[in-house]
N, C-alpha and C positions, 0 to 999 in steps of 0.2 A: 651314642645314636643321634643319627644324625635328624633334624626336625628344620622339614620346609616352612617358608614363609605361608605359603598355602594351607597349609595342613595346621599351624599356631593359627591362622585366621579363623579358620573352620571350628578349631575347638576355642577361641574366644568367642566366638558369637554364638556356640551352642551353650557357653558357660551362660552369656547375656541372655539369651532363648530362656534356658532354665531358673536362671532368677528374676526374669520377668512374669516367668508360670507362676512360680510362687508368689509374687506378689500380686498376681491378678487373684490366686485361690484366696489370697488372705484379705482382701479390701475387695471385692465382688463376691466372693461364696457362691460358686456354680452350683453346689449341690443346694442351695436355700430355692435357687431358681427352678432347678429342678424338681425338684420336694414341692414349690408350692404351683407348679405348671400341671403335677398328678393331683395335687388337690382342690382343683376347681372343678366345680361340677359341669362338665361339659357333653353334651350329646358325642355319645360313643367311647367318651373320656373311662379310663378304668376302674377311678374311684368313684365317677361317677354309676357305673354299673352296680359297684360294690354296695353304694347306696340305696339305689335305686331295687336292687333284688338283694339284698345281704344272705353272704353264704353260709353266716355264722347259725349256730342251731340255739334258739332264742326257746325258754320255756317257762312256762306258767302253772307252776307248782300250788296247788291248791289243798287245804285243811279246812276239814268243817270242823264244827262244834256241835256234837251229836248231843242232845236231851236225854240224859241217862234216868233222870227221873219227872217224866212228861205226868203219869197221870198222878203220882204226889204232890206236887205242885200244884197241878190244877185242882186237887181236890181240898187243897189247905194245910195237907199234912206237913209239906217242907215248905220253910221261909224262902229258899233261895234256889234258883236253878241252878242244876249240876251239869256240867257240862266234861264233855270229852273231846279233845281233839282227838278227828281220825283223819287219815291222809298218809302222803298224799299223793294224788290224784295229778297224774303229769299231763299234759297238754302242749303238744309246740306249737310255738307262734311263728307262723309261715309271714312273717313281715314283708312287706311290699309296697311299694310307692309308685302307684299309677300314672306316670307322667303326661298331663295334656298338652303344656306347651312351655317354651323359654319367653320370659318377658322383658322388655327393653329397657324394667328398670334393675336388671342385672340380679333378677329371681325366676323361679321355675314355679309352675303352679300343679298341685301334684293331690290327686287323693289317697290317704293313707288306708292299708288293708291289713286287718291282722288275723288271716282264718286261723282256728286251731284244729289241730290232731290230736287223737288219743294215744299218749305214748304208755304202752302196758310194762314195757322192760324197765322203767324208770318209777314206776308207781308202789313198789317194793310190795309187791302183792294186793294191793288193793285194788279192788273194781269198782267198775260204775253201777253196776247194780247190786254195790253193798247197801243194805235198809239202814236207812238211819232216822231217828225224829230229829226234825228241824222248825223254824218256826214258820208259820203259812206268811210269807211276808205281803200275798196280796190282803188277807182280812187285815193283820195291824195296819198295813198303810192305809187302806181305805178308811178304818177306824182311826186313825191320827186325823186323817182329812176332815171326815162327816163331824167327829165331835166339836169341831170350831162352827157346826154350821146349826142351822135352826133346827127348832123339835121335830119339824115333822119330817126333816132330812134323815134325823138320826133314829125317827122312827121306822121308816122307809127300808135303812139299812140292817135295821134288827130285824125286821120281818123276813128281810132277803137272809139274814146267817142264818133265823130257826128253818126256811123255807129250805136251805141248801145244807143244812147239819155240818156247817164250817166251824173248824174248832182251830184255836192258836197255834196250837202243836201239832204238827200231821205226819205220818209214816211213808217216806217216799224213798224213792234211790238217793244215789249220791247224785248219779247225773241228772235225774230231774229236779233236782234242788239247784245242780249247777247250770244245766241248758234249759230247763222250761217243764214245767210241770203243767197239766191241766186243770182246771179248775170251774165249778156251776159257777162260783162268785165272780171269776175273773171274765167268764163270757157275759155273764149280765153286766158289767161293768164295760168290759167293751163293748157293748149294745146297745148300753143309758148315757154313757159318757165316752163317748168317740175322741173327741177333742184332746179328751186327756189320754186316755188307753187307747192304743192303736195295734196290739198283740195279742193272741187269744192266750197263748203260755209265758209263765213269769219265770225267770231263769235267771238266777244273778249274776253267774261268768257270762252268761250270752247277753247280758246289757250291759254288763258292763264293755265287752269285746262291741258292743253296736256303733259302728261308725257310719251307719247310712245318714247323706247329708254335708259328712264332712268333707273339708277342700282345706287346702292349707297353701301358703307360699312359702318356699325355701331360699335364703340366701344361697347362689352358686358360689360366691365366692372370689367374683373377678375383680371386685374393688378393693374385698380384704380378705384374705385367704383363711382367715384364722374363722373369719364367719361361714366358711360353707357347709351346707348341711343343716343347720339351725332354723329355726322357725320366723319367718318375719309376720306373716299375717295367720289367722286361725280363725275361720270361717268369716275371712274379710276382714278382719278388726285387729290389730296388736293388742286387744284387751277382749278379757271373757268377760262376758255379758253378764255373769252371776255375781258380781262382785263391786262396787264401789270404791274408787281410789286407786291411784296407779300401782302401787302398793301390793295390793291383792288380785290384781286384774292382769296386771301386764305380764302377757305371752311371749312378746318379743326377745330373741334370742336366747331363746330356752331350746334344748334339745328333746326330741323323743327315743333317745336311747339309741340312734344308729351311731349317729357320731357328734361328739361334744364342740365345744368350743376348742381351738388348736392355740397351740403357744402362748400356754397359762403361765403363770410362775404359780411358785409352790404358796403363797397366801391368796390366791386367786378363787374368788367364788363361781361356779357355773350353774347353771338350772337346768333343771329335768322338768320333762312334761309329760304326764299321761291323762289320756281323758277320763280315765277311772278317777284319777288323784283330783280333777278339778280344779286343778292352779297348777301354776310353774313353783315346784320345789326349789329352795337353794341348796348346793350342794358346797362343803366347806372341805378342804384338804386336811386329813389326820394321818398321814402316814406318807411313806416313801419307799418304795424297792422295788423288787424285780416280780413280773408275773406275766407267765408265759415266755420267758425268754425276753422281756422287753422292759423298758424301766417305766413305773406308772409311780402317779399319786391315786394313794387310797381315798376316797370322801366318804361323807357323810352326812345325814342331816344336821344342822346346828340343833344347839340347846333350845328347848321352847318354839320349836318350830310349831308345832302345833297347838300354840297360845294362840285365846282368842281377846287379847289384851290385858290382862293379867300380869304380866312380867315386862310385855314385849307393847307399848302402845299403839305402834304402827300395826300391829295384828287386830287391832279392836275392828278391822273392816270385814273380816272373816267374822262378824256377828251376823246370821241372818235375822233381818226384820225386826233387829234390836236384842235379839236374844241369842245370849252368848253361851254356850257351850262348856262343860267345865275342862280346866287344860289337858290335852291329850285327844281330844275331839275337834274336829272341823266339819261342820255341818256342809255337806257336798248334795242336800234334795233337789238343788237346782239342775245337779247334772245327771239323776236319776229318775226324771219324772215327777219330782215333787213327793217320791217316796220319802219318810225319815229316814233317809242312809246319813250315818257320817263316819267318818275314816277316823283311825285312830292305829298306832303302832302294834304289832302282833301281841297277844295277851295284856293289852292295856301297858305296854311297855311304857315307863315315866308318864304314864296319867296319873290325875287326880285320885285320891283315896275314894272317893264318893264311886267312881266307877265301878269297883268290887261289892259295892255295900247288899246286890240282888243277885249275885253271880258267886258261883264258886268252882274251882278244878283248874282256873288261870295260874299259871305258873311263869309270868316273864325275867328273861334273862339275857343280858346284853349278847350275849355270843349266837343265842339263835335267832334272836327278832331284831339285831341293829341292821338298818338297810347298810349297803357298801357298794361302793364302785369303782373300779381300779381302771384308771384312764391312761391313755399314754398323753402324756401333756404337748409332746411336741404336735403331733396330728390329730388329736382330741378321739383317737380310735379306742372304746370300750374293751377292756383286757377282759374283766370277768367282774358283771355283775349281779347284785342280789339286792333290789327293789323290794321292800315286805310290807305289806300295808294289809289293816284287817279293815272288815266290813260288819259295822255296825246298824242296828236300828234305835235310831234316840228318840224315844217316845215320849209324848206326853200325857195328859191326863185322860185316858181313853174310859175312863171307869162308865161312862153313858152308855158304849157301846156292848152289846151284849156279847159275852162269852170273853172279852180281852179287859175285865178288870182288873185282874192278877198281872197285868202286866202296864200298868201306869205307870210312868216316869221313871220307865226303865230305861238303862242301857245295855241292851243285847245283844252278844256279840254272837253272829251269824257263820263267819269263815275268816281267813286269813290267805293272803298269796303272796308268793316271792317269783317275781319276774326274773327267773335266771338264766345268763350266759356262763356258764363254765369257762370255754376256752375258745379259741379261733379255732378255726380249720386249719387241717395241715397247710393246706396250700395257701391260705391268708398269712399264718406265721411265718411261713418261709420267706412269702413277698415282703413282709412289713421287717423282718428281721433286716433282708435286705436294703429294703428305704430308709430303714430306723438307727439298724446299731453298725452294718458293715458300710455302706457308702459314706457314714459322716468321717468315720475312720480312714476310708480310703483317702478322705479328700484331707484330711490332717496330713496323713502320711506322707500324700501326695506333696504337699506345701511343703512339708521340713526335706522330704528328698529333693526336692529341686531347689531347696535352699541352700541344701549342703554339697549337690552337686554343681552349681553355679556357681556359689563362693569357690569351691575346689577348684574347678575349671580356669575360671580367671584368674585365680591366685597362681595355678599352675604355672598357665600359659604367662602369667607375669613374670613369674620365677626365671622360667626357659628364655625370654626374651632378654629378660636383665643378666643372669647369671652365667649362662651359657652360650648365649649367641654376643651379646655387647661387651661382657666382660672378656670373651674367647678372644674377639675381636681388637681390642683395645690391647690386651696379652701379647696379640701378634705383632701390633706395631710397634708396642714398648719393645720385643724381638728385632725387628728390622731396625730399630734407632740403636738398641746396644749394639750388632751386628755392623751397623754401618760406622759407629765409633772407634768400634776396635778395627775396622780397617781403615779407618783416618790416623790412627794411630801407627799401623804398619806401614800405612803410605809414607807418614814422616821418616819412619825407621827408615823404608827404603829409599827415601828421597836423600835420607843424609848417606847413606851409604853409596849412594853413586855421585854424590858430590863432594864426599871425601878428598877424590882425586884432584879438585878444582882448588886454586886457592881464594876461595870466597866464602864469605857466611851464607850467600842462601843464592842456592843456583835453581835455575824452573827444571821440574822431572816430570816427564809421563807418568799421569794416576792412572791404574788400571781400571776400568769402566765396573767391574763386581769381583768378587771374589772367585768366581769361577774364572777368569782370564788370569790371573794371578798363577805363577808356578812358583813359587818359592815356597819351600818345605817349611822353615818357621814359622809361615802362618798357617800351614796345614797343622803342623804340630801344636800350635796355640789353640786349633778347635779340639785338639784331641783332650787337652789339658780338662780338669776341671773349674767350675765357673766360680769358685772363689779363689783361685791359685792365679786363674788370669786376669781377674779384677787387680790382684795383687801385685803381678808384675807391670801392669800396665800400669798401676800408679806409682808405680817406682821408675819405671822408664820414664814417665811425666813429667816425674820431679825434677830427674835429674837434667834431662832436658833443657826444663824451664829453668834450672840455675845453671847451666852448661852457657845457656842464651846468655842470662842476666850478668853473666859474671864477664863475658865478653865485651858486651856492650859497656859496662861500667868500667873495664881496663881500656877500651877504644877512648869513650869520653875521657876518662883522667888523662892518658896520651896526649888526647886535642888539644888538653886544658893547659897542660904544664908547657907544651909546645905554643901554644898561644901566649902565656903568661912569659914565655924567656924572649917571645917575638915582641912582646910592648915593653920591656924592660930595655932589652936593646934600642929600641926606637927611642925612649926616653936619653938613656945615653947619648946615642948619638944628637940628638935636641940639643942635648946641654953643652955638649962640644963644638955644633955648630954655631953656640950663640957665643960661646966662647971665643970662637977664631974669627980673625978681622980678614982674612984672606979668600979668594976665589977659590983653594984647594979643599974648604971644608966643603962647600956646596958639591963640588965633585965625589968627594968622599963620601957624601951622603945620597948622593943620586946612586953611586957605585952599590953603597950599601942597599940603598930603595930595591935596586934593580935586584941585585942577589937574595933579597931578602922575598921580592916580589914572584921572584923563581922558583926558590924554596916554599913560599909558601901556597904558590900554586901547586907546585907538585906535592905538598904533605896535602894539603885540602881537598886536592881534586879525588881523592878515593873515595870520601865517604860521600853515602847517598842513604837517604831516607825512603825507603819503598812504604807506602801508604798500603795497608791490607785490608782497608776498609773497615776496621775496630777503631775504637777509643783508644787514646794514647793515653797512658799513666804518668803523669809530671811527676809522680812522688817517687816512683821507681828509676828515671833520670836523675834527679836532683838529690835523691838521696840512694843512691845504689845499699847503703850498706845494710839499710831497712829491709830488704827481700832475702828471706827465709828460702830454705831449700825446700821446706814443705808447703812452699805457699803455691797458690796457683796464680798463674801470672793473668791479668783481664786481658791484653795483649800480647804480641810481638814485633820486634823489630827486626828487618833483617838489613845487614851491611853489604853493601856491591862494593867489593876493590875494584875500582876503576883505573 
């Protein structure tokens, strides 16, 4: 396969781009940026619209405590009030936040609205017109307030009770008790005490959902996305006016149940606030799992959450005017028009034993009466909600008020409610599965895939460049060098053949420029041989040529040295003879010898000529020719030119 450098460059750049993309995902987390932008409450934003008017179906399930022995208890036959739980009576809570404006301090101002709609199919056969016997809240509440007043005030109230013939236990429909019923005593109270009671009908659920005059500021999450949707102030303050001390009064960073704090850890506490609770209640995580296809933590109220200082000293601030209710009750009279209302868990679950002293028919259990919140920890999205509380009357000594003597110092259960979110709507569930389940996996998968692709492309490109192109080019160069080497040997052989006819050791010959110009058949046959045979043949020929060259040089030098030695000896002999002779004949003899020897010397030495081929000369090969072996490789060559 042929790879062009342009293609390899493109592959290498793609590899670095994929690797850079993986590092970008690893360090910058683009999903978090995307999700944070989604979670911010801004006008027209997706999450903002979901918070402003949630698509979820939120229900208020109400259970009434019907008094089954009203006449027996009022007549003194029974010592305890017998209660029967009836319900559920289910209303859908159409939660909405009417946004007024966006503020400069990164909050928005809104008015909470919680209109209720009757849901017959979820009420399990119970009807709003069911007849029940329930405590007369107006009478007992007015009696509890007036019992602490002067004698004349108590006397006037007793006359009103006699005039209207109002009984502490009244027969009414379930709807009347929940949404309001007419009472002559209530009408008189509204007439004579307009500053206290401004409504003609009193219904417990109706008053619980009275948000008239309420307003709040909500964090948009611009500076901290985890706080988006949480309460900043309620009615202009971060603290509720009903309590003293930050521990009890603080409402800041609490959720109304629409959206909780996001990005929470497994051990982090969150806050839940509803007007009916009259406080911000802490929620602690107790379990983790999958709910409605999304990962979530299950929260519940901590142990002794409804303690009034007996076990937790900080909760002492929940004691109203220095009066602390038994554990399991919290006084919320200031949130219910100063009516003696107290909250507890359903059926006095986890309440003090004294709460059961004057009532019977309550069966508290964890499975039915414990509050549970399933919240997606990353987004704060509620997945499953079941907030359960019971509304009771915590009555003082009202024995001085007509018809109410039997209810003095009693903790009388009225109803309990369950604010219930079963599941998300299909559209919300699919949307949040995409945001919370799919997109994080896509981001992680894209990161790993880009890592693998980037490394693979870089390694593959490096391999091709190194082993396929560079090494291949290097091997081609080696082949060219080997070919030239073998060609040079062939040239030597040709040179030797051409110079065989000449009486000389070296004769210049014409060297062909390349293999194609040579028409020697032996050279062509040498290319047909195998690589190993050619190497062996060339090595043998090389060794033979080197041996012949060295041997020839050795014999030539030896002959020359012998000749010179003989000449020297003759010279010495002639000098000795000349010394001994006293006549001029000796001089003539020497001259003749010298002339003859000089001529012979010129003739004999004139043929020796050393031609420099540019390489270094090995003196050991000349001085010690016997040490040169046939298998040795000569460092240089000496060419002898016969002149």
